[in-house]
PAMAR-358849 format. One record per atom (N, C-alpha, C): residue number from 1; z, x, y; atom name; residue in one letter. Coordinates in steps of 0.02 Angstrom, whole numbers, plus 50000, padded with zeros to 5 digits. Atoms other than C-alpha are relative to their C-alpha. Last residue first. Example, Ala and Ser with C-alpha at 12.3 -4.5 7.8 and 13.67 -1.06 7.14 Angstrom:
BEGIN
> k_up_east_north_a_r
> 2_49997_49958_49941_N_s
> 2_50357_50684_49947_CA_s
> 2_50037_49961_50055_C_s
> 1_50000_50045_49941_N_a
> 1_50390_50615_49775_CA_a
> 1_50000_50045_50060_C_a
# end
This chain:
BEGIN
> k_up_east_north_a_r
> 255_50042_50021_50059_N_y
> 255_56048_56319_55545_CA_y
> 255_50068_49995_49967_C_y
> 254_49977_50020_50063_N_v
> 254_56120_56348_55740_CA_v
> 254_49973_49985_49924_C_v
> 253_50008_50046_50042_N_k
> 253_56072_56423_55865_CA_k
> 253_50027_50009_49962_C_k
> 252_49961_49989_50062_N_i
> 252_56124_56532_56023_CA_i
> 252_49971_49932_49960_C_i
> 251_50007_50082_50016_N_e
> 251_56019_56579_56182_CA_e
> 251_50037_50029_49934_C_e
> 250_50046_50073_49933_N_d
> 250_55992_56695_56340_CA_d
> 250_50003_49937_49922_C_d
> 249_50005_50063_50059_N_i
> 249_56110_56856_56268_CA_i
> 249_49944_49957_50056_C_i
> 248_50013_50064_49960_N_f
> 248_56125_57012_56385_CA_f
> 248_49991_49940_49924_C_f
> 247_50024_50039_50038_N_l
> 247_56234_57158_56353_CA_l
> 247_49986_49947_50044_C_l
> 246_49999_50091_49966_N_w
> 246_56258_57284_56491_CA_w
> 246_49965_49986_49943_C_w
> 245_50068_50026_49988_N_g
> 245_56289_57489_56437_CA_g
> 245_50037_49926_50008_C_g
> 244_49973_50083_50014_N_h
> 244_56466_57579_56535_CA_h
> 244_49920_49955_49966_C_h
> 243_49981_50055_49973_N_n
> 243_56408_57757_56567_CA_n
> 243_49981_49952_49959_C_n
> 242_49941_50026_49963_N_g
> 242_56422_57905_56456_CA_g
> 242_50032_49930_50041_C_g
> 241_49942_50001_50048_N_r
> 241_56249_57934_56437_CA_r
> 241_50077_49992_50051_C_r
> 240_49941_50014_49963_N_g
> 240_56134_57871_56568_CA_g
> 240_50061_49990_49953_C_g
> 239_50007_49985_49930_N_a
> 239_55982_57952_56547_CA_a
> 239_50059_49996_50023_C_a
> 238_49993_50031_49938_N_h
> 238_56023_57933_56355_CA_h
> 238_49992_50009_50065_C_h
> 237_50078_50017_50023_N_w
> 237_56026_58026_56191_CA_w
> 237_49945_49981_50077_C_w
> 236_50037_49918_49940_N_d
> 236_56179_58066_56235_CA_d
> 236_49944_49994_50002_C_d
> 235_49978_49941_50040_N_p
> 235_56255_57890_56210_CA_p
> 235_49940_50076_50028_C_p
> 234_50086_49989_50031_N_i
> 234_56294_57752_56312_CA_i
> 234_49995_50078_49974_C_i
> 233_50010_49963_49963_N_r
> 233_56493_57727_56332_CA_r
> 233_49912_50008_49951_C_r
> 232_49996_49969_49921_N_k
> 232_56526_57572_56314_CA_k
> 232_50028_50061_50019_C_k
> 231_49993_49945_50015_N_v
> 231_56400_57457_56172_CA_v
> 231_50061_50056_50092_C_v
> 230_50067_49958_49983_N_s
> 230_56453_57310_56180_CA_s
> 230_50001_50062_50007_C_s
> 229_49960_49945_49951_N_l
> 229_56584_57198_56076_CA_l
> 229_49916_50048_50016_C_l
> 228_50073_49938_49989_N_l
> 228_56503_57044_56027_CA_l
> 228_50044_50045_50051_C_l
> 227_49983_49946_49973_N_v
> 227_56630_56917_55953_CA_v
> 227_49946_50044_50024_C_v
> 226_50039_49951_50023_N_l
> 226_56561_56735_55885_CA_l
> 226_50047_50044_50053_C_l
> 225_50006_49927_49944_N_r
> 225_56650_56603_55876_CA_r
> 225_49982_50040_49958_C_r
> 224_50015_49940_49991_N_l
> 224_56612_56419_55785_CA_l
> 224_49999_50044_50048_C_l
> 223_49974_49977_49923_N_k
> 223_56674_56236_55796_CA_k
> 223_49978_50075_49943_C_k
> 222_50011_50022_49929_N_d
> 222_56620_56083_55681_CA_d
> 222_49999_50053_50070_C_d
> 221_49955_49979_49949_N_a
> 221_56620_56180_55504_CA_a
> 221_49962_49960_50073_C_a
> 220_50007_50057_49959_N_q
> 220_56577_56158_55341_CA_q
> 220_50034_50007_50025_C_q
> 219_49919_50012_49966_N_v
> 219_56546_56324_55293_CA_v
> 219_49997_49910_50032_C_v
> 218_49967_50058_49951_N_g
> 218_56391_56397_55210_CA_g
> 218_50065_49983_49990_C_g
> 217_49947_50041_50040_N_m
> 217_56376_56500_55033_CA_m
> 217_49998_49940_50021_C_m
> 216_50043_50020_50070_N_p
> 216_56242_56627_55087_CA_p
> 216_50023_49934_49988_C_p
> 215_49922_50005_50038_N_l
> 215_56340_56646_55272_CA_l
> 215_49953_49948_49940_C_l
> 214_50010_50045_50031_N_k
> 214_56197_56738_55393_CA_k
> 214_50059_49990_49953_C_k
> 213_49946_50009_50024_N_m
> 213_56227_56788_55557_CA_m
> 213_49984_49950_49941_C_m
> 212_49984_50072_50049_N_e
> 212_56048_56818_55622_CA_e
> 212_50077_50008_49973_C_e
> 211_49955_49981_50062_N_e
> 211_56008_56931_55759_CA_e
> 211_50020_49934_49974_C_e
> 210_49965_50064_50033_N_q
> 210_55858_56888_55857_CA_q
> 210_50032_50003_49924_C_q
> 209_49940_49971_50067_N_v
> 209_55810_57048_55960_CA_v
> 209_50026_49927_49979_C_v
> 208_49957_50024_49987_N_t
> 208_55701_57053_56137_CA_t
> 208_50005_49989_49892_C_t
> 207_50025_50057_50033_N_q
> 207_55609_57180_56161_CA_q
> 207_50062_49960_50017_C_q
> 206_49976_50082_49981_N_k
> 206_55606_57343_56253_CA_k
> 206_49978_49955_49957_C_k
> 205_50042_50047_49970_N_p
> 205_55568_57483_56118_CA_p
> 205_50039_49940_50033_C_p
> 204_50014_50050_50040_N_s
> 204_55724_57583_56022_CA_s
> 204_49925_49981_50060_C_s
> 203_50035_50067_49954_N_p
> 203_55774_57755_56085_CA_p
> 203_49963_49932_49945_C_p
> 202_50065_49996_49991_N_k
> 202_55892_57821_55925_CA_k
> 202_49951_49963_50071_C_k
> 201_49997_49927_50005_N_d
> 201_56072_57813_55873_CA_d
> 201_49935_50023_50029_C_d
> 200_50070_49954_49943_N_a
> 200_56097_57638_55943_CA_a
> 200_50017_50077_49968_C_a
> 199_50004_49954_49959_N_v
> 199_56193_57555_55788_CA_v
> 199_49966_50044_50047_C_v
> 198_50070_49957_49960_N_l
> 198_56222_57398_55762_CA_l
> 198_50025_50054_50019_C_l
> 197_50014_49957_49961_N_v
> 197_56364_57319_55653_CA_v
> 197_49957_50041_50006_C_v
> 196_50048_49975_50026_N_r
> 196_56368_57152_55574_CA_r
> 196_50027_50058_50063_C_r
> 195_50032_49925_49916_N_n
> 195_56513_57063_55544_CA_n
> 195_49934_50054_49992_C_n
> 194_50057_49926_49993_N_g
> 194_56558_56910_55427_CA_g
> 194_49999_50046_50061_C_g
> 193_50050_50027_50017_N_t
> 193_56657_56729_55413_CA_t
> 193_49950_50086_49974_C_t
> 192_50058_49977_49982_N_p
> 192_56812_56729_55473_CA_p
> 192_49959_50018_49953_C_p
> 191_50022_49974_50099_N_k
> 191_56913_56597_55446_CA_k
> 191_49953_50048_50039_C_k
> 190_50043_49990_50009_N_w
> 190_57008_56528_55639_CA_w
> 190_49974_50051_49943_C_w
> 189_50012_49943_49961_N_s
> 189_57163_56426_55637_CA_s
> 189_49902_50042_49985_C_s
> 188_50010_49981_49952_N_n
> 188_57231_56259_55594_CA_n
> 188_49966_50071_50045_C_n
> 187_49983_49948_49990_N_s
> 187_57246_56283_55419_CA_s
> 187_50012_49993_50084_C_s
> 186_49952_49988_50032_N_r
> 186_57154_56133_55362_CA_r
> 186_50080_50049_50030_C_r
> 185_49946_50061_49979_N_d
> 185_57072_56103_55540_CA_d
> 185_50048_50000_49926_C_d
> 184_49960_50036_50085_N_d
> 184_56975_56275_55476_CA_d
> 184_50069_49953_50022_C_d
> 183_49916_50009_50014_N_f
> 183_56897_56360_55639_CA_f
> 183_50011_49928_49960_C_f
> 182_50011_50073_49980_N_y
> 182_56735_56457_55613_CA_y
> 182_50073_49984_49982_C_y
> 181_49941_50023_50038_N_s
> 181_56722_56651_55614_CA_s
> 181_49983_49917_50001_C_s
> 180_49996_50070_49988_N_m
> 180_56619_56762_55673_CA_m
> 180_50017_49985_49943_C_m
> 179_49979_50044_50046_N_e
> 179_56586_56959_55717_CA_e
> 179_50019_49911_49985_C_e
> 178_50004_50069_49999_N_i
> 178_56449_57060_55799_CA_i
> 178_50039_49974_49966_C_i
> 177_49987_50056_50048_N_r
> 177_56460_57235_55834_CA_r
> 177_50007_49951_50007_C_r
> 176_49984_49958_50077_N_t
> 176_56385_57381_55930_CA_t
> 176_50047_49948_49952_C_t
> 175_49932_50014_50022_N_p
> 175_56306_57241_56050_CA_p
> 175_50002_50068_49927_C_p
> 174_49970_50054_50052_N_l
> 174_56112_57265_56081_CA_l
> 174_50089_50041_49989_C_l
> 173_50009_49972_50089_N_f
> 173_56091_57382_56227_CA_f
> 173_50007_49954_49971_C_f
> 172_49985_50026_50063_N_i
> 172_56050_57368_56398_CA_i
> 172_49977_50007_49947_C_i
> 171_49926_49989_49991_N_w
> 171_56045_57506_56531_CA_w
> 171_50008_49944_49940_C_w
> 170_49956_50034_49947_N_s
> 170_55881_57458_56606_CA_s
> 170_50066_50016_50000_C_s
> 169_50029_49958_49950_N_g
> 169_55764_57588_56517_CA_g
> 169_50048_49961_50057_C_g
> 168_49971_49923_49978_N_e
> 168_55870_57532_56374_CA_e
> 168_49989_50038_50057_C_e
> 167_50030_50003_49949_N_d
> 167_55817_57348_56363_CA_d
> 167_50011_50083_50007_C_d
> 166_50009_49923_50001_N_q
> 166_55849_57284_56213_CA_q
> 166_49964_50021_50040_C_q
> 165_50063_49950_49990_N_l
> 165_55889_57083_56244_CA_l
> 165_50023_50067_49995_C_l
> 164_49958_49946_49935_N_l
> 164_55980_56972_56145_CA_l
> 164_49946_50044_50016_C_l
> 163_50089_49980_49977_N_d
> 163_55916_56794_56059_CA_d
> 163_50043_50056_50059_C_d
> 162_49979_49982_49928_N_l
> 162_56083_56764_55949_CA_l
> 162_49926_50024_50021_C_l
> 161_50030_49981_49992_N_m
> 161_56065_56649_55771_CA_m
> 161_50029_50031_50079_C_m
> 160_50010_50007_49934_N_v
> 160_56192_56580_55668_CA_v
> 160_49959_50061_50030_C_v
> 159_50016_49925_49946_N_s
> 159_56171_56546_55491_CA_s
> 159_50022_49984_50066_C_s
> 158_50043_49976_50033_N_r
> 158_56215_56419_55355_CA_r
> 158_49996_50085_50031_C_r
> 157_50016_49934_49929_N_v
> 157_56333_56306_55451_CA_v
> 157_49979_50042_49921_C_v
> 156_50011_49923_50021_N_t
> 156_56360_56145_55342_CA_t
> 156_49955_50064_50026_C_t
> 155_50051_49998_50047_N_e
> 155_56414_55997_55466_CA_e
> 155_50007_50075_49947_C_e
> 154_50022_49959_50059_N_k
> 154_56537_55934_55550_CA_k
> 154_49975_49999_49949_C_k
> 153_49952_50000_50095_N_k
> 153_56504_55857_55696_CA_k
> 153_50002_50037_49955_C_k
> 152_49978_50083_50000_N_g
> 152_56433_55856_55886_CA_g
> 152_50039_49992_49939_C_g
> 151_50070_50022_50069_N_l
> 151_56435_56065_55852_CA_l
> 151_50030_49910_50027_C_l
> 150_49975_50092_50011_N_e
> 150_56552_56145_55966_CA_e
> 150_49956_49957_50004_C_e
> 149_50038_50035_49999_N_i
> 149_56510_56358_56013_CA_i
> 149_50030_49935_49943_C_i
> 148_49959_50062_50056_N_d
> 148_56642_56453_56058_CA_d
> 148_49926_49949_50007_C_d
> 147_50039_50036_50001_N_i
> 147_56561_56642_56138_CA_i
> 147_50030_49968_49932_C_i
> 146_49998_50054_50042_N_q
> 146_56674_56771_56150_CA_q
> 146_49945_49944_50057_C_q
> 145_49992_50030_49980_N_a
> 145_56613_56956_56246_CA_a
> 145_50005_49957_49950_C_a
> 144_50010_50081_50058_N_t
> 144_56692_57099_56239_CA_t
> 144_49990_49957_50021_C_t
> 143_49974_49998_50061_N_d
> 143_56697_57250_56326_CA_d
> 143_49979_49980_49954_C_d
> 142_49923_49972_50035_N_r
> 142_56636_57207_56486_CA_r
> 142_49986_50004_49914_C_r
> 141_49985_49938_49981_N_e
> 141_56469_57231_56595_CA_e
> 141_50050_49991_49972_C_e
> 140_49917_49987_49980_N_f
> 140_56400_57055_56534_CA_f
> 140_49996_50077_50014_C_f
> 139_49986_49908_50003_N_g
> 139_56239_56990_56576_CA_g
> 139_50038_50002_50000_C_g
> 138_49931_50016_49993_N_l
> 138_56172_56775_56521_CA_l
> 138_50042_50106_50024_C_l
> 137_49920_49970_50039_N_w
> 137_55992_56775_56541_CA_w
> 137_50051_50018_50030_C_w
> 136_49968_50045_50036_N_n
> 136_55881_56646_56594_CA_n
> 136_50038_50012_49954_C_n
> 135_50008_50048_50020_N_k
> 135_55766_56772_56695_CA_k
> 135_50038_49941_49930_C_k
> 134_49960_50019_49939_N_r
> 134_55848_56923_56778_CA_r
> 134_49938_49914_49984_C_r
> 133_49941_49975_50006_N_y
> 133_55803_57029_56614_CA_y
> 133_50026_49927_50038_C_y
> 132_49977_49979_49931_N_n
> 132_55636_56986_56596_CA_n
> 132_50045_49976_50001_C_n
> 131_49964_49950_50006_N_t
> 131_55605_57005_56393_CA_t
> 131_49995_50016_50087_C_t
> 130_50038_49967_49928_N_s
> 130_55568_56826_56402_CA_s
> 130_50049_50070_49992_C_s
> 129_50026_49973_50032_N_g
> 129_55636_56730_56233_CA_g
> 129_49951_50057_50052_C_g
> 128_50006_49924_49996_N_g
> 128_55694_56605_56318_CA_g
> 128_49961_50041_49960_C_g
> 127_50048_49919_49975_N_t
> 127_55720_56441_56338_CA_t
> 127_50024_50053_49979_C_t
> 126_50059_49989_50051_N_d
> 126_55797_56298_56191_CA_d
> 126_49921_50053_50041_C_d
> 125_50062_50052_49979_N_d
> 125_55899_56245_56310_CA_d
> 125_49946_50022_50015_C_d
> 124_50036_50040_50058_N_n
> 124_56071_56318_56198_CA_n
> 124_49936_49953_50030_C_n
> 123_49999_49945_50025_N_l
> 123_56147_56469_56318_CA_l
> 123_49978_49938_49918_C_l
> 122_50047_49936_49991_N_i
> 122_56091_56395_56467_CA_i
> 122_49997_50043_49956_C_i
> 121_50020_49985_50078_N_d
> 121_56170_56229_56416_CA_d
> 121_49956_50060_50009_C_d
> 120_49952_50005_50045_N_p
> 120_56309_56225_56572_CA_p
> 120_49957_49996_49913_C_p
> 119_50016_50035_50040_N_r
> 119_56201_56287_56685_CA_r
> 119_50042_50006_49928_C_r
> 118_49944_50077_49980_N_s
> 118_56304_56370_56817_CA_s
> 118_49979_49950_49951_C_s
> 117_50041_50104_50008_N_n
> 117_56205_56522_56767_CA_n
> 117_50041_49969_49996_C_n
> 116_49972_50028_50011_N_a
> 116_56270_56747_56801_CA_a
> 116_49946_49938_50011_C_a
> 115_50042_50036_50074_N_y
> 115_56180_56897_56777_CA_y
> 115_50047_49950_49989_C_y
> 114_50073_50003_49984_N_s
> 114_56247_56940_56972_CA_s
> 114_49941_49983_49965_C_s
> 113_50013_50059_49913_N_e
> 113_56407_56881_56966_CA_e
> 113_49949_50004_49976_C_e
> 112_50017_49954_49952_N_h
> 112_56431_56983_56777_CA_h
> 112_49956_49949_50054_C_h
> 111_50064_49962_49985_N_p
> 111_56460_56849_56640_CA_p
> 111_50021_50045_50046_C_p
> 110_50052_49989_49919_N_p
> 110_56629_56771_56627_CA_p
> 110_49958_50047_50001_C_p
> 109_49949_49945_49924_N_s
> 109_56684_56742_56428_CA_s
> 109_49955_50004_50046_C_s
> 108_50016_49904_50006_N_y
> 108_56572_56605_56330_CA_y
> 108_50030_50039_50051_C_y
> 107_49958_49960_49925_N_i
> 107_56597_56434_56322_CA_i
> 107_50000_50069_49956_C_i
> 106_49999_49926_50032_N_i
> 106_56435_56325_56216_CA_i
> 106_50066_50022_50061_C_i
> 105_49970_49976_49937_N_k
> 105_56457_56124_56217_CA_k
> 105_50011_50089_49954_C_k
> 104_49962_50052_49925_N_k
> 104_56365_55988_56116_CA_k
> 104_50032_50053_50054_C_k
> 103_49918_49964_49965_N_i
> 103_56263_56104_55992_CA_i
> 103_49997_49950_50068_C_i
> 102_49979_50007_49922_N_a
> 102_56136_56014_55884_CA_a
> 102_50033_50033_50033_C_a
> 101_49963_50051_49998_N_k
> 101_56051_56097_55725_CA_k
> 101_50035_49992_50111_C_k
> 100_49946_50021_50022_N_g
> 100_55900_56198_55749_CA_g
> 100_50036_49970_50002_C_g
> 99_49962_50017_49928_N_a
> 99_55776_56258_55903_CA_a
> 99_50083_50004_49954_C_a
> 98_49982_50067_49988_N_p
> 98_55656_56326_55743_CA_p
> 98_50079_49992_50038_C_p
> 97_49969_50016_50031_N_v
> 97_55600_56523_55767_CA_v
> 97_50019_49922_50023_C_v
> 96_49976_50098_49984_N_f
> 96_55474_56587_55861_CA_f
> 96_50019_49968_49929_C_f
> 95_49956_50071_50079_N_s
> 95_55467_56780_55819_CA_s
> 95_50015_49962_50046_C_s
> 94_49923_50063_49981_N_v
> 94_55388_56894_55964_CA_v
> 94_49992_49962_49921_C_v
> 93_49966_50054_50040_N_t
> 93_55304_57066_55941_CA_t
> 93_50050_49935_50010_C_t
> 92_49979_50053_49969_N_v
> 92_55171_57164_56045_CA_v
> 92_50034_49976_49933_C_v
> 91_49990_50072_50014_N_t
> 91_55113_57324_55967_CA_t
> 91_50052_49966_50042_C_t
> 90_49955_50011_50048_N_e
> 90_55061_57515_56062_CA_e
> 90_50023_49879_49990_C_e
> 89_49919_49982_49970_N_s
> 89_54901_57510_56103_CA_s
> 89_50049_49975_49976_C_s
> 88_49977_50068_49982_N_s
> 88_54750_57564_56025_CA_s
> 88_50049_49993_50030_C_s
> 87_49938_50013_50032_N_l
> 87_54701_57733_56064_CA_l
> 87_49996_49932_49994_C_l
> 86_49894_49988_49978_N_f
> 86_54529_57703_56136_CA_f
> 86_50029_50017_49956_C_f
> 85_49988_49938_49956_N_d
> 85_54328_57754_56101_CA_d
> 85_50074_50012_50043_C_d
> 84_50022_49937_50044_N_k
> 84_54302_57595_55990_CA_k
> 84_50018_50070_50100_C_k
> 83_50044_50011_49979_N_g
> 83_54432_57445_56074_CA_g
> 83_49963_50076_49980_C_g
> 82_50022_49946_50034_N_m
> 82_54601_57385_56009_CA_m
> 82_49905_50012_50044_C_m
> 81_50089_49972_49986_N_t
> 81_54700_57312_56090_CA_t
> 81_49991_50033_49995_C_t
> 80_49996_49916_49992_N_k
> 80_54885_57230_55997_CA_k
> 80_49937_50011_50022_C_k
> 79_50052_49996_49947_N_v
> 79_54988_57070_55960_CA_v
> 79_49961_50079_50015_C_v
> 78_50014_49941_49974_N_k
> 78_55096_57027_55833_CA_k
> 78_49924_50008_50016_C_k
> 77_50059_49997_49958_N_l
> 77_55176_56859_55826_CA_l
> 77_49991_50073_50003_C_l
> 76_50015_49943_50000_N_i
> 76_55295_56825_55672_CA_i
> 76_49937_50040_50040_C_i
> 75_50056_49985_49990_N_t
> 75_55304_56634_55654_CA_t
> 75_50019_50083_50021_C_t
> 74_49955_49948_50002_N_k
> 74_55440_56493_55610_CA_k
> 74_49928_50085_49986_C_k
> 73_49947_49992_50034_N_k
> 73_55320_56343_55645_CA_k
> 73_50027_50068_50001_C_k
> 72_49962_50071_50027_N_r
> 72_55203_56255_55742_CA_r
> 72_50042_50038_49975_C_r
> 71_49969_50000_50035_N_i
> 71_55127_56409_55866_CA_i
> 71_50042_49953_49969_C_i
> 70_49953_50042_49995_N_l
> 70_54967_56358_55949_CA_l
> 70_50059_50025_49952_C_l
> 69_49969_50020_50041_N_v
> 69_54859_56518_56015_CA_v
> 69_50063_49931_49984_C_v
> 68_49929_49991_49979_N_p
> 68_54783_56524_56180_CA_p
> 68_50011_49970_49917_C_p
> 67_49969_50054_49961_N_s
> 67_54609_56551_56186_CA_s
> 67_50098_50004_49983_C_s
> 66_50024_50017_49967_N_h
> 66_54503_56702_56131_CA_h
> 66_50034_49934_50057_C_h
> 65_49971_50046_49955_N_y
> 65_54594_56820_56047_CA_y
> 65_49926_49970_50044_C_y
> 64_50000_49976_49913_N_i
> 64_54511_56925_55918_CA_i
> 64_50004_49934_50040_C_i
> 63_50022_50047_49963_N_p
> 63_54574_56878_55721_CA_p
> 63_49992_50040_50071_C_p
> 62_49971_50077_49983_N_d
> 62_54609_57011_55620_CA_d
> 62_49979_49993_50047_C_d
> 61_50008_50060_50058_N_t
> 61_54488_57163_55535_CA_t
> 61_50032_49935_50011_C_t
> 60_50073_50020_49979_N_t
> 60_54519_57277_55679_CA_t
> 60_49973_49948_49950_C_t
> 59_50048_49972_49996_N_a
> 59_54702_57267_55643_CA_a
> 59_49931_50007_50016_C_a
> 58_50068_50017_49981_N_s
> 58_54876_57209_55686_CA_s
> 58_49939_50049_49983_C_s
> 57_50013_49952_49938_N_e
> 57_55040_57256_55592_CA_e
> 57_49933_49967_50009_C_e
> 56_50016_49915_50036_N_k
> 56_55096_57132_55459_CA_k
> 56_49959_50027_50102_C_k
> 55_49949_49940_50015_N_g
> 55_55217_56973_55524_CA_g
> 55_49979_50062_49995_C_g
> 54_49960_50016_50056_N_n
> 54_55109_56845_55470_CA_n
> 54_50040_50053_50000_C_n
> 53_49946_50054_49997_N_m
> 53_55038_56785_55617_CA_m
> 53_50055_50009_49971_C_m
> 52_49949_50011_50088_N_t
> 52_54919_56931_55650_CA_t
> 52_50063_49925_50041_C_t
> 51_49910_50026_50018_N_y
> 51_54826_56963_55815_CA_y
> 51_50014_49975_49957_C_y
> 50_49996_50021_50087_N_h
> 50_54692_57069_55895_CA_h
> 50_50086_49985_49964_C_h
> 49_49930_50029_50016_N_i
> 49_54641_57082_56084_CA_i
> 49_49998_49980_49932_C_i
> 48_50002_50058_50018_N_a
> 48_54467_57157_56127_CA_a
> 48_50083_50018_49976_C_a
> 47_49935_50015_50068_N_a
> 47_54430_57325_56210_CA_a
> 47_49994_49906_49990_C_a
> 46_49991_49966_50050_N_g
> 46_54263_57360_56293_CA_g
> 46_50053_50019_49951_C_g
> 45_50068_49989_50024_N_p
> 45_54273_57318_56468_CA_p
> 45_50013_50043_49920_C_p
> 44_50026_49913_49987_N_q
> 44_54468_57301_56500_CA_q
> 44_49926_49995_49950_C_q
> 43_50069_50008_49968_N_n
> 43_54536_57133_56555_CA_n
> 43_49976_50080_50015_C_n
> 42_50045_49907_49994_N_f
> 42_54683_57092_56449_CA_f
> 42_49933_50017_50025_C_f
> 41_50063_49994_49942_N_i
> 41_54771_56915_56443_CA_i
> 41_50023_50077_49978_C_i
> 40_49992_49923_49985_N_m
> 40_54867_56831_56294_CA_m
> 40_49917_50011_50046_C_m
> 39_50055_49975_49957_N_e
> 39_54913_56645_56322_CA_e
> 39_50011_50106_49998_C_e
> 38_49960_49920_49961_N_v
> 38_55050_56573_56185_CA_v
> 38_49918_50039_50025_C_v
> 37_50073_49944_49979_N_p
> 37_55025_56399_56175_CA_p
> 37_50030_50061_50012_C_p
> 36_49966_49959_49936_N_v
> 36_55218_56312_56094_CA_v
> 36_49923_50038_50005_C_v
> 35_50041_49936_50006_N_p
> 35_55186_56162_55992_CA_p
> 35_50021_50056_50040_C_p
> 34_50062_50009_50001_N_s
> 34_55297_56000_56014_CA_s
> 34_49969_50092_49976_C_s
> 33_50060_50009_50029_N_a
> 33_55422_55969_55903_CA_a
> 33_49951_50000_50008_C_a
> 32_49973_50061_50009_N_t
> 32_55551_56090_55941_CA_t
> 32_49932_49959_49960_C_t
> 31_50065_50039_50033_N_l
> 31_55493_56285_55917_CA_l
> 31_50054_49931_49993_C_l
> 30_49960_50046_50077_N_f
> 30_55616_56411_56010_CA_f
> 30_49949_49927_49977_C_f
> 29_49999_49985_50072_N_v
> 29_55517_56556_56063_CA_v
> 29_50032_49944_49938_C_v
> 28_49952_49990_50032_N_t
> 28_55493_56483_56249_CA_t
> 28_50003_50018_49922_C_t
> 27_49955_50019_49959_N_s
> 27_55347_56441_56388_CA_s
> 27_50073_50017_49955_C_s
> 26_49985_50058_50030_N_y
> 26_55218_56569_56337_CA_y
> 26_50081_49970_50027_C_y
> 25_49957_50066_49938_N_k
> 25_55142_56711_56416_CA_k
> 25_49997_49935_49959_C_k
> 24_50024_50029_50024_N_l
> 24_55077_56874_56338_CA_l
> 24_50053_49939_50027_C_l
> 23_49917_50023_49973_N_t
> 23_55032_57031_56432_CA_t
> 23_49983_49926_49951_C_t
> 22_50003_50061_49944_N_p
> 22_54916_57140_56328_CA_p
> 22_50060_49967_50027_C_p
> 21_49996_50047_50024_N_p
> 21_54965_57331_56282_CA_p
> 21_49963_49908_50042_C_p
> 20_49933_50033_49976_N_a
> 20_54893_57466_56378_CA_a
> 20_50034_49939_49967_C_a
> 19_49980_50061_49961_N_l
> 19_54768_57546_56306_CA_l
> 19_50055_49973_50004_C_l
> 18_49966_50022_50023_N_q
> 18_54767_57753_56257_CA_q
> 18_50001_49943_50041_C_q
> 17_49954_50048_49966_N_f
> 17_54660_57860_56354_CA_f
> 17_50003_49937_49946_C_f
> 16_50015_50056_50051_N_v
> 16_54566_58022_56248_CA_v
> 16_50040_49944_50030_C_v
> 15_49944_50013_50000_N_p
> 15_54509_58169_56373_CA_p
> 15_50005_49930_49953_C_p
> 14_49995_50056_49966_N_q
> 14_54357_58247_56316_CA_q
> 14_50089_49963_49991_C_q
> 13_50020_49969_49925_N_g
> 13_54338_58428_56262_CA_g
> 13_50022_49965_50040_C_g
> 12_50072_49975_49988_N_n
> 12_54299_58374_56080_CA_n
> 12_49985_50001_50095_C_n
> 11_50040_50025_50053_N_n
> 11_54455_58260_56089_CA_n
> 11_49925_50025_50006_C_n
> 10_50080_50026_49966_N_m
> 10_54576_58290_56190_CA_m
> 10_49978_50039_49940_C_m
> 9_50036_49983_50088_N_t
> 9_54757_58236_56193_CA_t
> 9_49909_49997_50028_C_t
> 8_50020_49934_49998_N_y
> 8_54853_58206_56359_CA_y
> 8_49962_50033_49943_C_y
> 7_49947_49940_50034_N_i
> 7_54867_58030_56378_CA_i
> 7_49952_50063_49982_C_i
> 6_50031_49922_50042_N_f
> 6_54808_57922_56483_CA_f
> 6_50056_50038_49989_C_f
> 5_49975_49951_49996_N_i
> 5_54855_57720_56488_CA_i
> 5_49956_50081_50024_C_i
> 4_49970_49950_50058_N_f
> 4_54731_57596_56497_CA_f
> 4_50056_50053_50030_C_f
> 3_49950_50010_50053_N_f
> 3_54711_57421_56585_CA_f
> 3_50016_50050_49947_C_f
> 2_49992_49938_50045_N_v
> 2_54612_57440_56732_CA_v
> 2_50055_49979_49964_C_v
> 1_49910_49925_50001_N_m
> 1_54616_57326_56859_CA_m
> 1_49982_50010_49918_C_m
# end
């Protein structure tokens, strides 16, 4: 099977080809006690898969893939195919993160019926990180999605991470805003702890995005709330401009 993409560029009268990115196979990006093996697949004579595990772009001097790579700790894996007389492929980036604190229950706004899941632990089952929106994701086509997180006990919470899908070709955008709060027993009310504004002002690659809401001082809490505001009007630079965007979530982690 041929794995290159034709690029309409001439070099001394000859066409130049860009290699396609490799295919990565792994069970999850959320790390528990067992390491996660990552398989990298590419089959083009004269080309090889190069990778880094420190967040830096891979180069020809970096390791060449020969057998599954074991991920044991928080890692940013960057992978690229390279070969003589070819343009290097686009970079494939996957972030692996710890599974976090134990979560007793998560309650969320009803997703769209086409992208729903009846499993009660769908957002905290330590499975996720795939860019296939039909696999393990909850899809929302509503203005606001609310997620209530209940821990097993009151603990010091320093951050909450959301695994989100960005696949603008499928009209799936990151939220425009994320608001976080915790339940304060003394006042019997929800206390805001911060918010994040995300702007979709230009096209982005198809990817999973782990958006972390940090609390530098930490709070003592056993109940947390996230409110995600979706793209109500797809930007003018997109073919679906003016329509409502989709919001996809597949995992919530508390640290």
